[in-house]
N, C-alpha and C positions, 0 to 999 in steps of 0.2 A: 504494499500499500504506499510503498515512498513516493508514488506518481501522485497521490490523492491530493487534492487540496482543500483546505478548510473553508467550509461556508459560514457566512454569518447569518444571523436570524434577527431580521430589524424588527419583526413582531410575532412571539411565540403565545401559546395559549397559556393562560395561568391554572395552576393546578387548585382545581375546587370541585365541588360536588355539580355545578352547573357549568362546568366548562366541556361545551359540546361545539367544536368549530368545524366546519366543511370547506375543503378547498373549491375555487371556482370551477374546477375542472369534473368535481363531484357529478354533476348532471347529467354529464356526458357517460361517466363510469356507470351510473346507476341505470341507464338505458341505451347501451351502446347500438344495440340495434332499430332504436328509435320506435319499437314497437309501444303501442298503449297496452297497460297493465303490467308490465314488466317492473314492478316497483320493488322488488327483492323482499327481504324480511324487515318486520318493523314491529319490535317488541317494546312494551311501555310497562312500568311498575312492578316489575317482576320482581319479586322477594321471596326469600327462602330462610325460614328458622330450624334450629334443631336445639334440643335442650335449653331453649330459653336464650342461644346466640344467633344473632341475627346475620346469617352469611351473605345473603343478598338484600340491599335495600333499597327497594323501589328503582330497580336498573331499567333504564331506557337505551335500548341498544337496536342499531339499523346495520343491514349488510346489503349493501347494494345489489341490484339486479346483475346477472354476468359478471360478478367481479370476485377477487380473493380478498376477503376481510381477515385482519388478524384480529385476534383477542388475546391482548396483553395485560401482564401485571405479575407482580410478585408472587411468590409462593402464598396460599392462602387468600388471594385477592378474592376467589368467589369464580373463576373462568371454567373450574369443570363443572361446577353445580350449576352456573349458567346454562351451560349446554345440554345438561342432564334435565333440566327443565323444560327448556325449548323443544327437546326429543320426547317429552313426555314419559321419561324415566321418573322423574319426581313431579310431585305437583306443585304449584307454586303456594306459598302461604296466603292465607288470607286474612282480614281485617281491616284492611286500607277502605277509604270511601268508595274508591272506583276499582274494580278488579282489573287484574293483570291481563294481558292480551300477548299473543305473539301470531301477528298476520302475516300471510304470507300467499300471494295469489288470490287475493280476496277472502280468505280464509281464516279463521282462527286456529292456528295450531294447538293451542291449550284447550279446546273443547273438542277436537275432531276425534272420530272415534279412531281406535287403534291402528286398524287394518288401513283404513283410509290415510292415517298420517305415516304409515310405512311405505306407502306408495307415492308419499311427495317427499320425503325428507330419509336420510340415513344418518346414524351417528357411527364414527369410529373413536371409540374409548381408547385410551391408554392402557397399556397390561392386560388387555382381554385375553383370558386363558380358557382353555376349556380340557375336561377331563375325558371326553367321549372319544372313542378311537375312529376318527374321520382322517379320510384323504384330504389333501389340500383342495382337489375340486368338487368335493362333498360340502366342505366348510364354505366356499364360496357361492355354491349353488343354495345355501340358506338363503341369500338375497333375493332370491326368486320366490318366495315363499308369499309374498304380498302380493303377486301377482297370477298366482293360480288358485283354483278351487280348493277346500281342505282336505280332500280325498286324492286329488290329481297328483301324480308322479311327476318326475321332470321329464320336460319335452326336449324334442330335438333344439327348439329356438333356447330355452333356458340353458341347455348344455352350449350353444353357441354364444350366448351373451356370456357366461361364467368363463369360458375359455377366452373370450377377448378381454374379459377384466382383469385375467391373469397375464394376458401378453402386455398390457398395458402397464401393469405395474412390474413387470420384467420377471414374473413367476411362472411362466408357462412350462418350462422344465422340472418344475417341483409338483406337478398336477396331480400326480400319484404317490406322491409322500405323503406319511402319515404328518399329521400337524403337531404332534407331541415331540417328532424328532427335530423341527425347526429351531433355528436359534431365534431371539427375541426380536432382532431385526426383521427376518423372515417372515415370522409371524405378523407383525406389524404391517407387512404389505400385502398378506394374505387377507387381512381384516379389512383393509383399503379396498382390495379386489371385490370383496364380499359386499361392501357398500355399494361399489360402481355397479354390480350386477342388480342391485336394486333399482338402477337407472332413475336417481333422486333428481328432483329439480333443484334442491337444496342440501348441500353438503355439509355436516357439522363434524369436526374433527376434533379431538382431544390430544394434544401432542403428538401429531401424526409422525414426526420424526424423531420419537424417542427409539432408543436404541440403534439408529441407524449411523453408517459411517458416511463420511463427508459427501461421498459421490452419490449413496443412496438418498441422503438428505435431499441433495440438490434434484435427483430426478424425482423424487416425490413432489416437490415444489413445483417442477415443471407439468407433471400430472395435473396438480391443481390450477396450474396458470391454464394449461390446455381446456381443462374442463369449464374453466370460467369462460374462456373465449368460445365454447361451445354452447353457453347460455345457462350454466350451471350457477348458481349461488353458492358462494362457497365462505363459510365461516370457520376459522381454524385457530384454536388455542395456541400460543405458541410462547417459548421461553427464549429462543434466541432471537434479539432483536434485529441482528443483522438479516437472519432469513426473511424476517418479515419486511425489512426495508427494501430487500432486494426483489421481493414477489408480490407484495400486497398493494392493492390499491388504495384500500381504506383500513384504517385501524381503530381499534376501541381500546381504551386502557383503564382497567378496573385498579382500584385500589381500597382495601377495608370495604369490599360488596358494593362499592358504588362506583359509578361511570365519573372520572375525571377529566378525560379528553378523548374527542372521536374527531375524525375527518381524515384529509390526506396524509400520507406518510410523511411527507415534506414538512406538514404544519404540526405534526402530533409528535413526531420522533425528535424533539429537541431537548438543549438541556433544561429549559424552563419546565417543561414536563418532568422528565426521566430523572434528575437530580432528586427532586422531592419525592418521585414515587418508589425509587429504587434505592434512595439513599447512597448515591454515588455521583462522581464528577463524569460528564459525559462532554464529549465533543463530535461534531458532527462535519466529517469529510464529505468529499464527493468523489465516488467512482470513476476514475479517469476514462473508462470506457462505456459504460451504461449511464453515467449522470446521476445515478440514485443515490441518497444517503449512505455513508459507511459509519458506524459509531464505534467510537473508542471509549474505555472507561477507566476509571481509577478511583481508589477510595477518597472519599471527603476526608478532608484535614480535621 
């Protein structure tokens, strides 16, 4: 990164519960095809409490249609919980004057029947495991269940979709392997393939680069970028801020269960936000080839 040059930020979002900024280009990112109704994900007032502890505190979160959105924040900020609530794995806490919603394509995901929701969205969780003796192909075929009747077996089309999903994540050669014999990174890619086999319009991912080496991380982010270019709305929780800066169109930063900043990566991934949220000293450089932000970090004095 010796060729990188430092950028100066004239204005940056201040950290606070109401800091939600959009870049002027976001309107085009939200609807790159220009089609009516391509509004992406719009979640509001999402809260979740466990044992009297407020994990999510009235979160408002958007993910533009046909874009890669990064869900960022330190450990314990509520990223995984928010994804699980949006996916219907957990129900949002009640008690506020206005109920939470998570609208996508004109429907509320939080009230949608489970089977219908599984045809709309897929969730890739981190460290998902199974004790069942499944081949890789059979594990990916589980993603086809929402698209067939309850008693139907795998069709030729199902197997074609599953095989294509494995090829897309670079795991076609592992189709007959037992899932239990795979490394953590290989299993992570199988779970991504299972989600792709669902053919979702909305893809939620919790640390999709977990356990992956750097080449596999970049390949996974390329897959997400390609999916967004194909019209899929992608929302991924990420710890690596440089991966987010390199790939994402839009980011949402959580801290202590609240949104502190959201918008274009160039507006949000700045020292004014990151220093306070992560407790570090951040500098923003510019990548000499892509022009995207490159972040460096040092401990606070």
